[in-house]
Structures are given as structure tokens and as C-alpha cells.
N, C-alpha and C positions, 0 to 999 in steps of 0.2 A: 763574905756573905755565904751561908750555907743554903743550898736548895733542898728542902725536905724531900725525902723519898715519896711522900704522899703527893707532891706536885707531879713528879714523873708518872706515878701510878694513875693519878686522876686524869692527866692528859691522855695517856695511852687508852684508858677506858673510854674517855669522851671521843677520841678519834675513832676507835673501833666502833662505837655506837653510831657515830655520824656516817661512817662508811657503810655500816650495816643497813641503816635507815635508807640511805640513798640507793643502794643496790636492791633493797627489798621492793622499792617502787618499780624498778625495772623487771624484777622477777615476776611480779604480779600483773604486769601489763600484757595484753594480748600480743602474742608473737606476730600475728598477721598485721596488727597495728604498727608494731615496731618495724616491720618489713615495708609496708606500703605507705605509711603515713610519716613515721618519724625517721625513717632511713637509717636505723641503727642496727638492723638485722639484715643479712644478705644471704642469698642462695646462689651457689655456683656449681659448675661441673668441674670435677677434678680431671686435669689433662695428664700431667706427669711431673716427676721430679727431674729437673734439668741437671746437667753435668756439674754445675756449681753448687748443687744442693738446694736451690730455690724451688719452691712449689709453684707450679703454673696452674691457674684457675681461669675458667671462662665464664663471663657474666653477660647477661642480656643488656645491650646498650640502651634499651628504653628506660632502664632503672639507674639511679645514681650508683656510682662505684664506691667501694670502701676508700676512705681518705688515705692517701699516701702518708706514711710515717705513723699511722695509727696501729695500735695493737688490738688483736681480736682473739676471742675464744672460738676456735674452729672445731666442729664436731660432726660426726655422722649420726644418722638416725636409722631406725628400722625401716624396712622397705615400705611399710604402710604409711610412713610420715615423710618420705623423701620429697614429695611434692607439697609445696606450701598450701595448695588448695585443699589438702587433706588435714590441715592443722585444726580447722574448726575454731573452737573457743579456747584452745590450749594457750596458756601463758608461756612466756619465755622460760620461766622456772619449770613448767611442765615438760617442755622440750628437753631441757638439760637433764631432767630425771630419766628421760628415755634414751639418752645418747648411748651409742655403742662404742665409740672411741673418740678421744678429744686431744687437742694440743693447743698451745698458744702460739700465735704467729703475728708477724708484722708486715703490713703492705709496703712495698718499696718501689714499685713501678707500675705504670699502666701502658698499654699499647693497643693499637688497632689491629683488627684481623681483616682478611680479605672479604669476609662477610660483614657488611655494615651493621647487621643485627646483633653482633657480639663484640665484646672487648676482652682483652686479656689482662691479667694482673699477676705480678710476681710477689711471692711472700717468703720471708725468712723466719727461721725459728722453730720449724716443725720438728717434733721429736722423732728419733729413729723408729720408735715403736709405732707411731702414727703412720710414718712413711711405709713401713712394711705392711700395715693393715690396708691402707687405701690403694697401694700398688697392685693388690690382688684383684681389684675391681676397677680397671680403667673406665672412665666415663661416669663414675659414681658421683652422687650429689653430696655436697657438704654445705653446712650452715655456718655462718659467721655471725657473731654477736658480741655484746659488751663483755669485757674481761671480768672475771671474778676479782673483787678487791683483795689486797694483800692481808687478809685476816690473819693468816698464820704468822706473818712477820710481826704484826702488832702483838699477837699473843705471845710470841717468843720474847719480845722486848718487855712485856708485862712480867714474865718470869724473871728476866734479868733485873728489872727494877725491884723485885722482891728478894733478890739474892744477896747474901752477905759474904760471898766469896771475897777474900782480901783484895784481889785485883779489880773486882767490881767496886768495892768500897772506895778504892783510891780515886775513882772517877766520880761516882755519884755522891760521895760524902765529903768531897773536898770543899775548902773555902774558896769562893770565887769573888773576884773584885773587878771593877770596870776601870782598867788602866789603859793608858795610851800604848798601843802595841806597835813596836818598831822592830820587825824581824831583821836579822842580819842578811845582807844582800849576797847572792851567789850569781856570778856571771857565767857565761858558757865555758870559760877556761878553768873555773873552779871544779875540783873533783868532788862531786857530791858523795859518792860512795866512800871515799877516804874520810871525808868530813863526818858523816853520820856514824860510820863504824867506830871512829875515835870517840865520838860523843857517847855512844852506847856503852863504853867502858864505865862511865859514871852515872848514866841515867837510863831509864827504861822507855821513855817516850820522847820522840822528836817530831816536830811539826814542820812541814814544808808547804809554803804558799806558792801556787803556780798560776800567775796571771795569764791572760790569753796568749796562746801561741808560744809559750816559753819552753816547750819540750819536756814537760813533766813526765809523759809516758815513756819517752826515750830514757830519761834518768831512772825511772822506776825499773824498766826492763834491764838496764845495765846493772843496777844494784842487785836485782834478782839473780842474774847470771853469776855475778861475783860470789854471792852468798851460797848459792847451790854448788858452785865449783869448790867452795870451802867445806862442802858436806853439811851445810846447814839446811834445816827444813824451813820453807817459806810459804806463807799464805798471802795471796793478794785477794782482797775482797772489795767489792764496789757495788753501787746501787744497780747498775745495769750490766747485762751481758756484753753490750757493745764496748764498754770501757775495759772489761777483762780481755776481750778479743784483741783490742788495740795493743795491750801488753804482749799477748801471744804472738801477734803479727810482727812485732819488733824483734822477736826471738826466732823468726823463721829459719835463719841461717845458723842458729846456735846448736852446739852439740847437746844441749839439754833436750832439744826436740828430737834429734836423730837418735839419742839414747833413750827416748821414751820416758823422760823425767819431768814432763809437764802434763798435769792432769786438770780436768775441769768438770765440775758438777753440772748436771743438766745440759750436757753437750748436744747440740742440734745437728741435723744433717748438713746444713750449709756451713756451720762452723768447722765441721770435720773436713769439708772440702776446702774451706778457706785456709786452714792451717793443717795440712796433712801431717800426721804423726802425733797430734795431741791426743791424749788418752782420756777416755770417759771414766768418771768416778761416781759412784752412787753415794759417797759420803765424804765429809771433810776429815782427812786423816794426815797427821804429820809424819813424813818420812825423810830421813837424812838425805841431803843432796837433791831433793825433789821440790818442784814448784807446784802448788795447788792454787787453782783459780775458782772462786766461788762468790756468788752474790750475797748481799746483806741478808736476803731472805733465808738463804740456806745456812750461811755461817752463823747467823743469830740463833738459829735452831740448835746448832751444835753446842753453842755456849749455854743456851738456856736449859738444855736437856742433860746437864751434868756430864759433859764430855769427859770420858775416862782415859782417853789415849794420852800420849805424851804431848805437852805443849809445843807449839811451833817455836822454833828459835826466833823467828821474826814474823810479824804480821804487818802487812802494808795495807792501809786503808786508802784506796783511791776514791775520788769523788767524796772526800770526807766532809765537804760543806753540805752534802745531801744527807748526812747521817744525824739522826736524833742522838742526844747525849747518851741514852741507854745503849745505842748501837756502838758508840765508842767504848763504852764499858764492856760490851760483849766482845769486841775485838781485843781488848786488853786481857780478858779472861782466857783467850785462846793462845796467847803468845808471851814469851819471856820479854821480848822487846817489840815495841810498836812504832811504826812510822806512819803518821797521818798526813795525807797529801790532799790539799784542796785549796779553795780560794774564798775567803770570807767576804770578798768584794763582789762575788757573784751570788746567785740566788740561793736562798735556803730551801729546805724541803717544803713541798706544797702539802697543805693539810686541809681537811674539810671543816674542822672546828672553826667557828666564826671568829673573826678578828676581835670582835668585842669580847668574846669569852676568853680568848688568848690573853688579851690585855688585862682583863678583870681578875683572872685567876693566876696570872703570872706564869704562863706556860712558855713564854718566849725562850728562856734559857734551856729548856728541855728540847724544844723544836730545833733551835739554832745551835746545835751542840758544839761545832767547831769554833764558832764565834765566842761561845761561852768560855771555852778553855783557853783560846788565844788571848782574849781580853783580860784574863787573870795573870798573864805573863809568868806562869809557873814553869813552863817547859822551854827547852831550847828550840828556837824557831828560826827558819830561814825563808827568804823570798827569792825566787828566780827572777833575774832582772833583765835578761836578754830575750827579746821576742823574735821568733823566726817567721811569724805570720804577718805582723804589721809592718808597713813601711815606716820611713822616718817620720812623716807627718802624722800618720795614724798612731804611732807609738807615743808621740808627744801629747795627742789628745787623750788616748786611753790612759796614759801615764798620770793624768790628773787624779785618777782614782787610786793611784799607788804612790802618792807623795813625789811624783815626777821622777820615778826611779827606773822607768823602762827605756831600754835602748834597742833600736831596731837592728836586727841581723838578717833581714829579709833578703832573699836572692833577687827579689823584684826591684830593689832600689836602683833607680837610674835607668830602668829598662823602658819606661813609658814617658811620653811627652807630658802628660798631665800628672799632677800630684795625687798621691794616695790619700786616704783618710776621709773624713766626713764632708758631705755636700748638703747644704740646707736647701730644701725646696718649699718655701712658704706659700700656702694657698688660702684663699678666702673660703673656708668651709662652712656649711650650715651648722649652726649651734645645736648640739644635742643629738646629731645623727651619727650612730656608730658605723654606718656604711655609706660615707659621703661619696657620691658618684664621681665627683670631680677628682677626688684623691685616689679612688680605686682605679679610674681610667688612667690617671697619671702614672701610677705604679706599674700597671700592665704595659702602657706605652713605653716606659723607660726600659722594662725588661725586654720588650721586643727590639728596641734600639740596640741594647747590649748584645742580644743574640744575633742581630743582623751583622754586627761587626765581627763576631766570633761565635760560631754555632756550638763550640765546645765549652764555653764559659759556664760556670755553675753559679746560680743566683738563688738567694733566699729572700722571700718577701715576708716580712714579719709584722705582727701587731700584737698588742697586749690582749685584745678581745677576740673571742671565738667568732662572734658575729662578723667582725671585720674580716677575719681570715676566710670565712666561708664566702663572703661577697667577692673577695679577691680571687679565690679559687674558681668560682663560677665564671668570672670574667677571663681568667687565664685559659680555662677550658674552651670558652667561646672564641677567644681571639687567637690563641696559640695552639690549642689542643693539649693532649696529655704529654707535655714535654717533661722528660725526666731530668732536664737541666734546671728546672725551677722547683724549688721547695717553698710551699706556702704553709706557714705554721705560726703558732703562738710563740712568743719569746720564751715562755716557761719550758718549752720542749726542745729547745735547740742548744742548750748549754753543752759545750764540747765540740760542736761542729765547726768546720771551716769551709767558707765559700769564696769565690772570686769577688762577688759583689753582694751587698745586702741592701735591701730597700725596707726601711722601717717607717710604717705608717702610723701616725698619731692622730686619731680623730679629735674633733673639738667637742668632747663630751666630758662628763665627770671622770672618765677613765684616764684623763691626762694625769691625774694625781698618781695613778699606778704606773702609767707609761714613763713618767719622769722620776719614779722611785730610783734611788741611786743604783742599787744592785741590778735591777731589771734593765735599766738604761745602759749600764755597763755591758751586760751580756748582749743586748740588742745591737750595740754599736761596735762590737769588737770581734765579729765573726768573719769579716771580709779581709782578704789579702790586699785588695785594691781600694775600692770606694764603698762607703756606707752612705746611702742617700736617705736623708731624713725628711719625709714628707709630713709637714706639720702645719697647724694653724698659723697664719701670718702674724698673729698677735701673741705667739707662744711666750715671749719674754714678759708679757703683762701678767702672766699667771704667777701668782706669788708662792704657791706651795711646791717648791722644788728645792733640793739641797743646793748649797752654794757651789758644789763641785759640778753638778749637772748644769746649773746656770752658767758657770764659767765656760763649760764645754760648748754650750749652744751659742753664747756670746762670741766666743772665738771663731766658731764656724760661720756665723753671720759676718764677722769682720773679714774673714778670709775669702768668702764667696758671697758677694752681695746679692746675687741672683742666680737662678738656674742657668742662665746663658753663659756665665763665666765658667761653668763646669764642662761645657761641651768642647 
């Protein structure tokens, strides 16, 4: 089956329009309303940049704080507009038009001050240019608000979808078919580098599936080091800067770093502190013996704008399951050889185009790019089979999503009296309530119990719904305070993280259909080294709309732990 270029082009146009329409509403809304009523705009005092590169801001404790793990557009305003009381009827868009300097940042922690009137928060991601600007005026006021959508990224991919570069054609004009995909298994003793280098003698594209905790980043970094030592040029591109920095951190002791042969686009102050020696680059450029790190947003632009430099010898796409099919085409346009690393059993890219429209117009193959190419079985594919995150029992449960091919290599095996893996906590929840008080209180109580046993454990409390996570966060703040040990987040935003414990709350609403969706459920239940506590309606198995694999997972969890008391 061929997917017409028009399908890719129409999807990208629709998605760009959907994001534009959504953000236009925000831009036209009163800035004061966003600040005082909707709690999506914040005003803070700049304190300093700390030694680790994080930006420290002070907030009034009478107002809600920016959510941890959220990204924000941070900007300064002229002196006449620094006090929000002077904003008058200005919209959020009006404020942005008047900005004097701006950067994108991510909130990573909250903390109390000696003065109960104020709270502190730490942020990552500030640009060096912004740092130099605000440091000239300590005590200055900054404004935080919603990020500008990735318009440029979508525009880049539109150009790619219109390109007839031969390496683009190979991806976008291929025949795809839906076949059973059974990748060859690689355990931790298999030499991935040797395997793919040999494969690249006869092929240009290899795909690697990395289930939860299987050490894909370690494998990627080892391959990068080998290739650069062989004087090859290498590009690693990923959706997030976090994924790129994980590769860089694995190379901290590498001579690539000491010899200044690792560069990154959009390098931030904290990233430079995190990996000293990494070089900043203003463009994606292939250089023999050098490793380039760049996000999809930037590397797609390089491909779309007729890159005239030498092709990279190797392009490695990390987080490939988050790439639209045109992004995979863009990656192929930039390199002679491509390695795509992802997991089609975890979540695909999130889009604003309605599900109905996606189904009606056949956009799914474009959106779920890696799944499209793997299901056609055209390329050499591998799956990592040893997990270093999950214990023996956890690996057996998560292994259900991978044809029972996962083997635990966790250092935690045998260190604890209780077994690792899932624990079912069934509750009689009110039907239709996305914020069931009984379940929210149970989740927070459980987090408190875990912290009382060990103050250093890291906990994620997850839900599919934003409403649910907000209710949980409010209760966490009320009962525990701004603990940096607890991450409260939607499942869609935690792919790639590892915690000691995970608490997954499934309300008894129509959202069960999404909470039990195979790929989302897999992500939610595979983050924890020790236990995943699944707080769910007591009649969860009566719900018919779930995949056989998810049903098997829940049935096995019920059979192993008949009640919450058995887990204590």
C-alpha cells in the first residue's frame, strides 16, 4: 500500500491549523485573566543562576506556582509593564509583542523560603543569551506563559513532504503493508555496534526497538563513540533536548568530550554545566570524527532547507516512535546510513487533529511513522531483550507487550522482601467523576507511606487525565508540601523517565478507554524499578473495551495480589 504524498501534506496542514487556532485563543485572551483566573501566566522575580546552570525565581506564595515538569515561555518586559497591574486590557499576544528578551524554560522544582509570603522555583533550559541579559539586572521581573507551538517544525516537515529528494522518496513513496513484525532479539551480551556496522554494509536503514529500561541510550552512546573514533560524522536527533543530553552524559568520560568533538544546537546554561566540554553549535553540520546533537525541530529545518553540506555518515534517530513519517524522511535526507531507535509499543506522537479526522482521512500512518515502517518489515530490525530497570516479576508483566521476550537484569533483584511489579488497588469509585476523592486520597496516602520508609525514594503519580493530575497535585501540596521526590504528571509526558515507585490512577469515567489503551498502559506501568500501584475501579475487568494483553496484565495482577493488604 502506498501512502500518497497528499495524505502527509494534508495532515501537516491540518495539524498546523489546529495548533494555530488553539494558540490564537490564548494570544487573544486578557493577560491579567490568564494570570489571575486561569493560572497559565505567572510573574516572578529573578534571583540568580545557580552553579549548576538552573535559573532561580521567586514567586508570591498566595498565587499558584508553575507546574513542575511544565515548559514555559519566559520573557522580560519594558519597565512600564513589569508590574501586572499596569497591563490593563493587554492580551497575552500584546505582551509578547512588547518583550525585550525571551527564552524557553522548564520548571523542575519548588521550595519554601524563610519568608512564608514567597516560594522559590528552579528552571532549566534558559539560553546563554537570556542569562547574560537578566544577570545585568538582579531582582528584575520576568513573565512566564504558554509556549509558542512548534509551528516551524511542522512547516519544515511540510517542505519535506513536498520534496522529491531520492532519500526522501525512499521513505515517503515506499509500499507499506501491515505484517506481523518480529524483530531479532539482542540481549546485553550481544554487541550492537558490531551487528549494525555489519548490517550497514548491505543496507542504509536499521531499526532498533528499545523496551522499557533496556539500556538503549547506553547502546547509542557506545555506537557514537565507536563511529567517531573511526573518523565518521554522526548526528543524533531526538524530539527532546532531555534525550540528547542523556546521550551526552553517557559520554562524560569519553575522549570525544575532552577533545571537544561533541556539539549541540540550542545549548542551554544548565546543559553546559551538566556536561562541561560540550560545544555550542548554531547549525547542523557534518564533520568527520565529530558527534552532533540536535532536536527534530532543528534537524528537520536543515533537511527542509536544502542542506548543502556533506551528508552525515550516520544519523541516529532517538525517540523515533515520536517521529512523524516525514521526520524519518528528513533524517534519511541528512545521512548516508540511518539507525532509528524507538519503541512502537509505547506512545505515538500527540497531535491536536481530532481522532475522528485522523481515522476518516487516513492520517495514522503519517503520525505513527515508526510503526508504519516496522509493520512493513522492509528493514533489518532488532529488539533489546534485557531490562535493567524492571525486576523479575515486573519484567514478566511488561514482557506481555513484547511477546514475553523481556529478561530482568536489575540490580535490585533479591534485595527486597516484597516482590517488584504491579500491585492492584481496587476501589469503589463514583461513576463519571474524573477526580474521585477516595482514589486521590489513596494515592497521596500511599506516597506518604513510601516516603516515611525512605525519604529519598522517587515516586511518580500518574493519570491519563489532566483534571485528575491537578486534583492529585493539589492534595500532594496540601498533605506533603512541595516535595521534589514526587512527580505528578499525565502519562503522555513521562515516556522515558525512571522512578522507584509509580502510582497509576484510573478514574471510573469514559477515560478508562484511553487509560487502558495498550501503549499508554504500557508506558504508565513500566516506569518503576520496584512497584507500580494501579488504583482502579473495583469492577475494572467488567469493562469490555481493552486489548487482550492489557486484560491479561490486569487479570494476572489480581491473581497475584488479591487485595491491597497483601502488598504491605
